VMD Tcl script that builds the backbone (N, CA, C; Angstrom):
set m [mol new atoms 393]
animate dup $m
set s [atomselect $m all]
$s set {name element resname resid chain x y z} {
  {N N MET 1 A 0.908 -1.321 -0.012}
  {CA C MET 1 A 0.127 -0.291 -0.055}
  {C C MET 1 A 0.674 1.278 0.193}
  {N N LYS 2 A 0.265 2.228 -0.448}
  {CA C LYS 2 A 1.137 3.611 -0.694}
  {C C LYS 2 A 1.089 4.050 1.342}
  {N N LYS 3 A 2.427 5.096 0.968}
  {CA C LYS 3 A 2.696 5.480 2.634}
  {C C LYS 3 A 1.593 6.257 2.478}
  {N N TRP 4 A 1.160 7.306 1.960}
  {CA C TRP 4 A 0.075 7.956 2.209}
  {C C TRP 4 A -1.343 7.551 2.827}
  {N N TYR 5 A -1.416 6.353 2.380}
  {CA C TYR 5 A -2.686 5.693 2.998}
  {C C TYR 5 A -2.695 5.204 4.390}
  {N N TYR 6 A -1.316 4.933 4.808}
  {CA C TYR 6 A -1.265 5.179 6.145}
  {C C TYR 6 A -1.346 5.918 6.594}
  {N N LEU 7 A -0.789 7.230 6.595}
  {CA C LEU 7 A -0.795 8.223 6.783}
  {C C LEU 7 A -1.797 9.220 7.006}
  {N N PHE 8 A -2.601 8.706 5.806}
  {CA C PHE 8 A -4.283 9.508 6.069}
  {C C PHE 8 A -4.966 8.201 7.078}
  {N N VAL 9 A -5.195 7.128 7.397}
  {CA C VAL 9 A -5.136 6.783 8.345}
  {C C VAL 9 A -4.733 7.369 9.862}
  {N N LEU 10 A -3.728 7.376 9.835}
  {CA C LEU 10 A -3.129 7.895 11.146}
  {C C LEU 10 A -4.241 9.306 11.658}
  {N N LEU 11 A -4.146 10.288 10.940}
  {CA C LEU 11 A -4.483 11.516 10.701}
  {C C LEU 11 A -5.991 11.589 11.039}
  {N N ALA 12 A -7.075 10.403 9.825}
  {CA C ALA 12 A -8.383 10.652 10.161}
  {C C ALA 12 A -8.949 10.176 11.871}
  {N N GLY 13 A -8.041 8.640 11.849}
  {CA C GLY 13 A -7.694 8.208 12.815}
  {C C GLY 13 A -7.672 9.006 14.495}
  {N N GLY 14 A -6.976 9.675 14.226}
  {CA C GLY 14 A -6.408 10.788 15.517}
  {C C GLY 14 A -7.678 11.844 15.779}
  {N N GLY 15 A -7.891 12.528 14.269}
  {CA C GLY 15 A -8.794 13.895 14.703}
  {C C GLY 15 A -9.949 12.941 14.588}
  {N N LEU 16 A -10.275 12.119 14.403}
  {CA C LEU 16 A -11.993 11.463 15.433}
  {C C LEU 16 A -11.464 11.255 16.920}
  {N N LEU 17 A -10.670 10.917 16.986}
  {CA C LEU 17 A -10.324 10.742 18.572}
  {C C LEU 17 A -10.404 12.391 18.993}
  {N N LEU 18 A -9.714 13.178 18.596}
  {CA C LEU 18 A -9.402 14.240 19.411}
  {C C LEU 18 A -11.121 15.360 19.141}
  {N N TYR 19 A -11.913 14.969 18.179}
  {CA C TYR 19 A -13.210 15.229 18.270}
  {C C TYR 19 A -14.069 14.697 19.363}
  {N N GLU 20 A -13.964 13.619 19.324}
  {CA C GLU 20 A -14.535 12.699 20.327}
  {C C GLU 20 A -14.137 13.155 21.509}
  {N N PHE 21 A -13.293 13.669 22.062}
  {CA C PHE 21 A -12.478 14.073 23.076}
  {C C PHE 21 A -12.956 14.985 23.678}
  {N N GLY 22 A -12.875 16.099 22.094}
  {CA C GLY 22 A -13.693 17.856 22.766}
  {C C GLY 22 A -14.581 17.669 23.086}
  {N N THR 23 A -15.621 16.769 22.386}
  {CA C THR 23 A -16.990 17.142 22.469}
  {C C THR 23 A -17.346 16.560 23.934}
  {N N GLY 24 A -16.634 15.667 24.754}
  {CA C GLY 24 A -16.550 15.384 25.828}
  {C C GLY 24 A -17.258 14.091 25.869}
  {N N ARG 25 A -16.984 12.972 24.842}
  {CA C ARG 25 A -17.851 11.522 24.870}
  {C C ARG 25 A -16.832 10.714 25.465}
  {N N LEU 26 A -15.484 11.033 25.197}
  {CA C LEU 26 A -14.440 10.180 26.067}
  {C C LEU 26 A -14.536 10.835 27.997}
  {N N GLY 27 A -15.522 11.648 28.193}
  {CA C GLY 27 A -15.665 11.745 29.387}
  {C C GLY 27 A -14.339 12.311 30.066}
  {N N GLY 28 A -13.702 13.209 29.134}
  {CA C GLY 28 A -12.702 14.075 29.348}
  {C C GLY 28 A -11.701 13.494 30.157}
  {N N ARG 29 A -11.081 11.862 29.659}
  {CA C ARG 29 A -9.735 11.510 30.589}
  {C C ARG 29 A -8.861 11.215 29.218}
  {N N MET 30 A -7.688 12.153 30.146}
  {CA C MET 30 A -6.609 12.253 28.907}
  {C C MET 30 A -5.877 11.244 28.702}
  {N N GLU 31 A -5.550 9.989 29.320}
  {CA C GLU 31 A -5.004 8.913 29.498}
  {C C GLU 31 A -5.807 8.270 28.499}
  {N N LEU 32 A -7.379 8.243 28.365}
  {CA C LEU 32 A -7.718 7.188 27.478}
  {C C LEU 32 A -7.817 7.604 26.287}
  {N N LEU 33 A -7.182 9.144 25.983}
  {CA C LEU 33 A -7.059 9.892 24.321}
  {C C LEU 33 A -6.062 9.101 24.239}
  {N N PHE 34 A -4.446 9.080 24.956}
  {CA C PHE 34 A -3.642 9.061 25.048}
  {C C PHE 34 A -3.412 7.623 24.504}
  {N N GLY 35 A -4.263 6.898 25.271}
  {CA C GLY 35 A -4.030 5.156 24.974}
  {C C GLY 35 A -4.630 4.704 23.727}
  {N N PHE 36 A -5.537 5.628 23.056}
  {CA C PHE 36 A -6.306 5.376 21.891}
  {C C PHE 36 A -5.573 5.934 21.013}
  {N N LEU 37 A -4.813 6.990 20.995}
  {CA C LEU 37 A -3.784 7.210 20.157}
  {C C LEU 37 A -2.355 6.814 19.988}
  {N N LEU 38 A -1.878 5.950 20.820}
  {CA C LEU 38 A -1.063 4.887 21.050}
  {C C LEU 38 A -1.011 3.592 19.792}
  {N N LEU 39 A -2.329 3.646 20.393}
  {CA C LEU 39 A -3.398 1.857 19.873}
  {C C LEU 39 A -2.870 2.115 18.480}
  {N N LEU 40 A -3.469 3.177 18.335}
  {CA C LEU 40 A -3.624 4.046 16.347}
  {C C LEU 40 A -2.177 3.505 16.215}
  {N N GLY 41 A -1.274 4.208 16.402}
  {CA C GLY 41 A -0.244 4.255 16.214}
  {C C GLY 41 A 0.268 2.703 15.664}
  {N N VAL 42 A 0.203 2.163 16.939}
  {CA C VAL 42 A 0.637 0.774 16.666}
  {C C VAL 42 A 0.062 -0.118 15.983}
  {N N THR 43 A -1.135 0.133 15.934}
  {CA C THR 43 A -1.738 -0.843 14.505}
  {C C THR 43 A -1.204 -0.819 13.120}
  {N N VAL 44 A -1.122 0.651 13.233}
  {CA C VAL 44 A -0.610 1.163 11.858}
  {C C VAL 44 A 0.753 0.481 11.468}
  {N N MET 45 A 1.738 1.102 12.286}
  {CA C MET 45 A 3.080 1.002 12.151}
  {C C MET 45 A 3.449 -1.196 12.483}
  {N N ALA 46 A 2.275 -1.871 13.187}
  {CA C ALA 46 A 2.278 -3.533 12.454}
  {C C ALA 46 A 1.974 -3.547 11.377}
  {N N GLY 47 A 1.168 -3.070 10.720}
  {CA C GLY 47 A 0.596 -3.142 9.354}
  {C C GLY 47 A 1.897 -3.084 8.409}
  {N N ILE 48 A 2.196 -2.462 8.575}
  {CA C ILE 48 A 3.436 -1.788 7.724}
  {C C ILE 48 A 4.826 -2.453 8.094}
  {N N ASP 49 A 4.988 -2.805 9.500}
  {CA C ASP 49 A 6.327 -3.897 9.492}
  {C C ASP 49 A 5.698 -4.980 8.881}
  {N N ILE 50 A 4.931 -5.972 9.321}
  {CA C ILE 50 A 4.264 -6.886 8.826}
  {C C ILE 50 A 4.592 -7.311 7.071}
  {N N GLN 51 A 4.400 -6.031 6.525}
  {CA C GLN 51 A 3.952 -5.829 5.177}
  {C C GLN 51 A 5.484 -5.261 4.495}
  {N N ARG 52 A 6.294 -4.973 4.759}
  {CA C ARG 52 A 7.880 -4.680 4.636}
  {C C ARG 52 A 9.004 -4.679 5.233}
  {N N TYR 53 A 8.728 -4.905 6.824}
  {CA C TYR 53 A 9.926 -5.565 7.380}
  {C C TYR 53 A 10.458 -4.334 7.955}
  {N N GLU 54 A 10.001 -2.979 7.914}
  {CA C GLU 54 A 10.330 -1.550 8.376}
  {C C GLU 54 A 9.732 -1.054 9.061}
  {N N ILE 55 A 10.187 0.011 9.652}
  {CA C ILE 55 A 9.268 0.624 10.513}
  {C C ILE 55 A 9.431 2.403 9.685}
  {N N PRO 56 A 8.550 2.607 8.645}
  {CA C PRO 56 A 9.228 4.247 8.342}
  {C C PRO 56 A 9.240 5.215 9.494}
  {N N GLY 57 A 10.044 6.655 9.198}
  {CA C GLY 57 A 10.310 7.704 10.017}
  {C C GLY 57 A 8.760 8.293 10.320}
  {N N PHE 58 A 8.052 8.169 9.661}
  {CA C PHE 58 A 6.833 9.158 10.028}
  {C C PHE 58 A 6.194 8.375 10.955}
  {N N ILE 59 A 6.200 7.160 11.390}
  {CA C ILE 59 A 6.026 6.422 12.252}
  {C C ILE 59 A 6.578 6.480 13.738}
  {N N GLN 60 A 7.575 7.195 13.612}
  {CA C GLN 60 A 8.605 7.301 14.630}
  {C C GLN 60 A 8.227 8.902 15.420}
  {N N LEU 61 A 8.282 9.637 14.390}
  {CA C LEU 61 A 7.931 11.147 14.125}
  {C C LEU 61 A 6.715 10.864 15.069}
  {N N TYR 62 A 5.606 10.094 14.448}
  {CA C TYR 62 A 4.245 10.192 15.630}
  {C C TYR 62 A 4.636 10.116 16.865}
  {N N PHE 63 A 5.610 8.922 16.923}
  {CA C PHE 63 A 5.675 8.495 18.444}
  {C C PHE 63 A 6.452 9.403 19.142}
  {N N LEU 64 A 7.306 10.549 18.579}
  {CA C LEU 64 A 7.989 11.476 19.170}
  {C C LEU 64 A 7.194 12.423 19.798}
  {N N MET 65 A 6.189 12.551 19.259}
  {CA C MET 65 A 5.303 13.847 19.080}
  {C C MET 65 A 4.134 13.423 20.296}
  {N N LEU 66 A 3.569 12.346 20.527}
  {CA C LEU 66 A 2.828 12.136 21.316}
  {C C LEU 66 A 3.829 11.910 22.853}
  {N N GLY 67 A 5.174 11.210 22.972}
  {CA C GLY 67 A 5.802 11.322 23.756}
  {C C GLY 67 A 6.291 12.896 24.285}
  {N N ILE 68 A 6.370 13.594 23.462}
  {CA C ILE 68 A 6.425 14.926 23.903}
  {C C ILE 68 A 4.872 15.517 24.555}
  {N N VAL 69 A 3.976 15.407 23.830}
  {CA C VAL 69 A 2.567 15.765 24.448}
  {C C VAL 69 A 2.524 15.453 25.875}
  {N N ARG 70 A 2.633 13.951 26.265}
  {CA C ARG 70 A 2.488 13.540 27.149}
  {C C ARG 70 A 3.699 13.720 28.551}
  {N N LEU 71 A 4.681 14.268 28.011}
  {CA C LEU 71 A 5.614 15.014 28.643}
  {C C LEU 71 A 5.638 16.328 29.294}
  {N N LEU 72 A 4.565 16.878 28.137}
  {CA C LEU 72 A 4.521 18.167 28.400}
  {C C LEU 72 A 3.448 18.197 29.669}
  {N N LEU 73 A 1.923 17.339 29.370}
  {CA C LEU 73 A 1.023 17.316 30.366}
  {C C LEU 73 A 1.199 16.526 31.765}
  {N N HIS 74 A 2.006 15.895 31.695}
  {CA C HIS 74 A 2.624 15.108 32.908}
  {C C HIS 74 A 3.489 15.612 33.933}
  {N N ARG 75 A 4.597 16.016 33.339}
  {CA C ARG 75 A 5.719 16.842 33.894}
  {C C ARG 75 A 6.215 15.642 33.991}
  {N N GLN 76 A 6.739 14.675 33.930}
  {CA C GLN 76 A 7.394 13.361 34.117}
  {C C GLN 76 A 8.835 13.442 33.405}
  {N N VAL 77 A 9.238 14.314 33.840}
  {CA C VAL 77 A 10.618 14.801 32.289}
  {C C VAL 77 A 11.611 13.304 32.883}
  {N N GLY 78 A 11.946 13.533 34.106}
  {CA C GLY 78 A 13.103 12.432 34.509}
  {C C GLY 78 A 12.765 11.118 34.155}
  {N N ASN 79 A 11.555 10.928 34.643}
  {CA C ASN 79 A 11.076 9.395 34.137}
  {C C ASN 79 A 10.972 8.873 33.092}
  {N N ALA 80 A 10.695 9.983 32.006}
  {CA C ALA 80 A 10.924 9.726 30.474}
  {C C ALA 80 A 11.892 9.512 30.104}
  {N N LEU 81 A 12.669 10.310 30.157}
  {CA C LEU 81 A 14.149 10.480 29.665}
  {C C LEU 81 A 14.984 9.248 30.294}
  {N N LEU 82 A 14.688 8.935 31.139}
  {CA C LEU 82 A 15.354 7.410 32.115}
  {C C LEU 82 A 15.289 6.170 31.306}
  {N N ALA 83 A 13.563 6.155 30.929}
  {CA C ALA 83 A 13.009 5.148 30.151}
  {C C ALA 83 A 13.825 4.995 28.566}
  {N N PHE 84 A 13.730 6.255 28.014}
  {CA C PHE 84 A 14.382 6.643 26.613}
  {C C PHE 84 A 15.338 6.116 26.533}
  {N N PHE 85 A 16.266 6.423 27.361}
  {CA C PHE 85 A 17.685 6.086 27.513}
  {C C PHE 85 A 18.305 4.619 27.811}
  {N N LEU 86 A 17.446 4.172 28.595}
  {CA C LEU 86 A 17.469 2.804 29.541}
  {C C LEU 86 A 16.953 1.790 27.843}
  {N N MET 87 A 15.828 2.252 27.726}
  {CA C MET 87 A 15.364 1.175 26.360}
  {C C MET 87 A 16.546 1.442 25.463}
  {N N GLY 88 A 16.665 2.271 25.134}
  {CA C GLY 88 A 17.648 2.740 23.865}
  {C C GLY 88 A 18.921 1.819 23.809}
  {N N GLY 89 A 19.415 2.132 25.150}
  {CA C GLY 89 A 21.015 1.551 25.422}
  {C C GLY 89 A 21.060 -0.087 25.536}
  {N N LEU 90 A 19.571 -0.164 26.288}
  {CA C LEU 90 A 19.564 -1.836 26.233}
  {C C LEU 90 A 19.584 -2.612 24.992}
  {N N LEU 91 A 18.571 -2.163 23.860}
  {CA C LEU 91 A 18.152 -2.793 22.756}
  {C C LEU 91 A 19.478 -2.623 21.831}
  {N N LEU 92 A 20.067 -1.354 21.829}
  {CA C LEU 92 A 21.616 -1.132 21.303}
  {C C LEU 92 A 22.596 -2.239 21.124}
  {N N GLY 93 A 22.181 -1.999 22.760}
  {CA C GLY 93 A 23.442 -3.753 23.304}
  {C C GLY 93 A 23.239 -4.787 22.915}
  {N N ILE 94 A 21.738 -5.104 22.542}
  {CA C ILE 94 A 21.636 -6.237 22.201}
  {C C ILE 94 A 21.676 -6.194 20.809}
  {N N ALA 95 A 21.337 -5.089 19.906}
  {CA C ALA 95 A 21.641 -5.302 18.486}
  {C C ALA 95 A 23.469 -5.437 17.991}
  {N N VAL 96 A 24.082 -5.010 19.169}
  {CA C VAL 96 A 25.623 -5.305 18.795}
  {C C VAL 96 A 26.007 -6.715 19.123}
  {N N VAL 97 A 25.516 -7.004 20.403}
  {CA C VAL 97 A 26.038 -8.605 21.049}
  {C C VAL 97 A 25.525 -9.332 19.786}
  {N N THR 98 A 24.104 -9.516 19.410}
  {CA C THR 98 A 23.469 -10.550 18.369}
  {C C THR 98 A 24.121 -10.227 17.070}
  {N N GLY 99 A 25.285 -9.255 16.363}
  {CA C GLY 99 A 25.605 -8.456 15.185}
  {C C GLY 99 A 24.065 -8.144 14.418}
  {N N GLY 100 A 23.703 -7.197 15.155}
  {CA C GLY 100 A 22.575 -6.480 14.017}
  {C C GLY 100 A 21.283 -7.836 13.906}
  {N N GLN 101 A 20.850 -8.126 14.258}
  {CA C GLN 101 A 19.503 -9.020 14.265}
  {C C GLN 101 A 18.301 -8.111 14.913}
  {N N LEU 102 A 19.049 -7.380 15.679}
  {CA C LEU 102 A 17.781 -5.986 16.139}
  {C C LEU 102 A 18.207 -4.942 15.660}
  {N N GLY 103 A 16.755 -4.594 14.623}
  {CA C GLY 103 A 16.907 -3.451 13.396}
  {C C GLY 103 A 17.093 -2.419 14.031}
  {N N GLY 104 A 17.903 -0.882 13.728}
  {CA C GLY 104 A 17.329 0.488 14.104}
  {C C GLY 104 A 16.474 0.824 14.485}
  {N N GLY 105 A 15.063 0.534 13.542}
  {CA C GLY 105 A 14.292 1.015 13.614}
  {C C GLY 105 A 13.273 0.723 14.920}
  {N N ASP 106 A 14.022 -0.818 15.220}
  {CA C ASP 106 A 12.907 -1.057 16.472}
  {C C ASP 106 A 13.659 -0.565 17.788}
  {N N ILE 107 A 14.879 -0.337 17.382}
  {CA C ILE 107 A 15.668 0.347 18.386}
  {C C ILE 107 A 15.105 1.470 19.143}
  {N N LYS 108 A 14.972 2.300 17.829}
  {CA C LYS 108 A 14.298 3.673 17.792}
  {C C LYS 108 A 13.129 3.720 18.342}
  {N N LEU 109 A 12.061 2.877 17.795}
  {CA C LEU 109 A 10.557 2.495 18.264}
  {C C LEU 109 A 10.830 2.220 19.883}
  {N N MET 110 A 11.184 1.368 20.296}
  {CA C MET 110 A 11.446 1.156 21.651}
  {C C MET 110 A 11.552 2.136 22.714}
  {N N ALA 111 A 12.657 2.840 21.807}
  {CA C ALA 111 A 13.184 4.371 23.209}
  {C C ALA 111 A 12.395 5.326 22.765}
  {N N LEU 112 A 11.208 5.612 21.811}
  {CA C LEU 112 A 10.547 6.564 21.746}
  {C C LEU 112 A 9.180 5.957 22.315}
  {N N ALA 113 A 9.188 4.504 22.162}
  {CA C ALA 113 A 7.740 4.205 23.811}
  {C C ALA 113 A 8.511 4.380 25.161}
  {N N GLY 114 A 9.175 4.038 25.058}
  {CA C GLY 114 A 9.887 4.473 26.680}
  {C C GLY 114 A 9.541 5.931 26.683}
  {N N LEU 115 A 9.831 6.966 25.889}
  {CA C LEU 115 A 9.265 8.583 26.306}
  {C C LEU 115 A 8.326 8.482 26.699}
  {N N SER 116 A 7.305 7.723 25.898}
  {CA C SER 116 A 5.618 7.918 26.243}
  {C C SER 116 A 5.381 7.014 27.147}
  {N N LEU 117 A 6.068 5.877 27.619}
  {CA C LEU 117 A 5.145 4.992 28.567}
  {C C LEU 117 A 5.510 5.711 29.756}
  {N N GLY 118 A 7.037 5.452 30.086}
  {CA C GLY 118 A 7.715 5.598 31.479}
  {C C GLY 118 A 8.723 4.352 31.420}
  {N N VAL 119 A 9.260 4.231 32.615}
  {CA C VAL 119 A 10.067 3.005 33.214}
  {C C VAL 119 A 9.605 2.260 33.394}
  {N N ARG 120 A 8.697 1.968 34.425}
  {CA C ARG 120 A 7.736 0.828 34.508}
  {C C ARG 120 A 6.883 -0.066 33.314}
  {N N ASP 121 A 6.303 1.320 33.169}
  {CA C ASP 121 A 5.530 0.419 31.867}
  {C C ASP 121 A 6.502 -0.111 30.361}
  {N N ILE 122 A 7.514 0.332 30.046}
  {CA C ILE 122 A 7.868 0.082 28.560}
  {C C ILE 122 A 8.670 -1.156 28.863}
  {N N PHE 123 A 9.007 -1.599 30.106}
  {CA C PHE 123 A 9.692 -3.042 30.469}
  {C C PHE 123 A 8.536 -4.264 30.594}
  {N N LEU 124 A 7.300 -3.567 30.954}
  {CA C LEU 124 A 6.107 -4.013 30.201}
  {C C LEU 124 A 5.721 -4.438 29.720}
  {N N ALA 125 A 6.300 -3.386 28.216}
  {CA C ALA 125 A 6.031 -3.188 27.338}
  {C C ALA 125 A 7.092 -4.573 26.339}
  {N N LEU 126 A 8.113 -4.195 27.041}
  {CA C LEU 126 A 9.222 -5.187 26.143}
  {C C LEU 126 A 9.056 -6.943 26.204}
  {N N ALA 127 A 8.715 -7.011 27.878}
  {CA C ALA 127 A 8.226 -8.094 27.564}
  {C C ALA 127 A 7.019 -8.415 26.751}
  {N N ILE 128 A 5.514 -7.961 26.834}
  {CA C ILE 128 A 4.988 -8.314 26.084}
  {C C ILE 128 A 5.297 -8.772 24.296}
  {N N GLY 129 A 5.600 -7.505 24.117}
  {CA C GLY 129 A 6.288 -7.372 22.920}
  {C C GLY 129 A 7.230 -8.779 22.229}
  {N N SER 130 A 8.192 -9.608 23.260}
  {CA C SER 130 A 9.147 -10.141 23.196}
  {C C SER 130 A 8.143 -11.965 22.822}
  {N N ILE 131 A 7.030 -11.801 23.476}
  {CA C ILE 131 A 6.320 -12.915 23.389}
  {C C ILE 131 A 5.960 -13.523 22.042}
}
mol reanalyze $m
mol bondsrecalc $m
mol representation Tube
mol addrep $m
């Protein structure tokens, strides 16, 4: 499929969620909105990764924007940056030890997920994703 298709799905789904949140239909829960946006991005990313065995830069940019927004809203900068560097460093180390069996896109994606999820939840995400 074309790259614009996935970008359209992200923008349309995100716009619909923002509209629902703005009208109060989600109950004004910011964490619920953030979770839906994160799930939307993961769904699109999984479809592309299964199809092409790569994670495009626009998906990584999407997760970076989500992480920055969450940082600004929750002001837990230390926890998010610690998760970012721990996960990035851990997976980079694994990639070096295994001779490149882990791709750079996977490393960047999990580091950005650490920015969004924080230390506790990123290791849970790594454990679930490794199964």
